[in-house]
N, C-alpha and C positions, 0 to 999 in steps of 0.2 A: 505494500499500500504506499503510495507517494505521501512522503509528511514535509513538514517545513518547519523549521528550528527558528525561534524567533527571541533574540535574547533584548531585556528591557533594559536600556541604559541608565534608567533613572530610580530602578528597584532591583532589590535582588530576586530575580526571578526570570524564567524563561517560557516560554510556550510551543508547544509542540503540536502542530496542528494538521488534521487529515480530513479527509472527505467527510468521515462519520462522527469523527471524534478530535477532541483537544484536549490536550493535559495543559493547566497551570500550575508551574511548579516553583514554590517562594520556599525560599531556605537561608536560614542564620547558620552561626557557627556550629549549633547543636541540634536543631531542629529543620525538617524538610517536610513540606506540606504539600498535597497534591490533591488538586480539584481537577475532575474529569465533567467535559460538557460533551454529553451522548446525543445523536439523533435519534428518533426513534427504532429505527432498524438497528443502531448497535446498542439500545436498551433491550431491546428483545434477544441479542446475543450475547449478553454479559453473563459468561459463566465464571465460576471458579476460577477455572482454567487459564480465562483470558485475563483475569483480576491479576493473576499471579505472573502470566508472560508481562503485563504491562509495569508491574512491579519492577522486574527484573529489566526491564529496557529502560525506565525511568534511573532505577540505581547505577546503570552501564553508563548513560549519558553522564549523570552526576559524577561518578568515577572519572570519565574522560574528561570531566572538565576541572577536577581536583577540588571537589565540593565536599 
């Protein structure tokens, strides 16, 4: 699925955008908060496995960015 990574220059956050879902990731030195915006189709497909995969994906981006 094609995605776009947008860094917010004014806040400690980035957004991962895709056609059916977006993740807004906010972070501080000790906490990372992730909010998801899902389309109706994405909500219907949201399984525990998909949630685990999303967490792994976001963790890997955070690690790559040194967060």
